[in-house]
N, C-alpha and C positions, 0 to 999 in steps of 0.2 A: 316152563321155565326149561334151564340147562344143567344139569347137573355140575358140581366144582368134585373138580376130585385132589383139591387142597388145603391144607389143614395152614391155618393163621396163629400166629403168636401176639401179642399186645403185652408188650412191660416199660410200665416208663416210656420215657423217647425210643423205644427202639419198637420197630416194626418189623415183623418177616409173614411172608409166605412160601409155599412148596407142598411140591405136590406127594400127596400120600407116599406112594411109592418112596421116593427120596428120603423122606423121615424114616421110614420104617430104617429104610439099608442105613442111615449113618447113625440110627439108634440101637443097631448089630453091636456094635462097636463096647454098648452096655449092659450085654443081655452075661457078662462074666459073672463067677457065682460069688469072685472074690472081693466086686469092685458089690454086690449088691446083697452081700451078707450082712447080719447082725452081729456074728462074734467074731470074736480075736482069735486066728486062726493061734499065735503063739501061749496065748494063755487061758484059749477057750473057757473066754468069759464076753457077759456081752458088751458093745461098745457103750462106751461110758459121754465119751465125747469126744470132737475133732476138731484138728491141731491145723490148724490155715497156711502154719509157716511151713511146713510140713506138706500137707497139702495130704492129709489122711486118719481116719478112723484112731480112735485109743479108748482103751479099752480101763479099770480104774490099775488094772497092774501095772501097764504102760506108762499110765500117767507119773504111778511111783516112780516107779524104774526108769525111765528112758529121762531124754535129757529136755523136757519139754517146757521144763521150768518158768521161761520169762516166753516162751512162745506163747502167740495169739493163740485161745480157744473160747470152741463153744458148749458148754456143758450141755450138753440132746433132753435131762432133764426139764428145761429152763424152756426148750424152743416142740417139748412131745406135746400133742393137744390136748386140754383138760379132757377128762370123760362128759363134763354136765355139756363144753359146747358142744362137744359132736351128736346131742341129743337134742 
C-alpha cells in the first residue's frame, strides 16, 4: 500500500485535501505570538471575549473601554471545555 503525504479536512459540505508540506507552509503565517497569545498586550489581562465585528480578542478592560457595546461578541468562558468533559 502506498503511503499518502496528504492531509484531509472535512467540515459540513467542505472537503479539502492537500500535501502536508503545503499545509505546513500555509500554517507558518499563524505562528505569530500576537495571534496565538492568550494575553492582551494593552492591559496584560487574559482574553475575555472575541469581537467578530473587529476580528480581535478582547480582555475585560477592552470590553469596558473600547467601542464594542453593539458588536457581535463571543465570551470565551461559554465555549471553554468543561473539565469533566475532558476526562
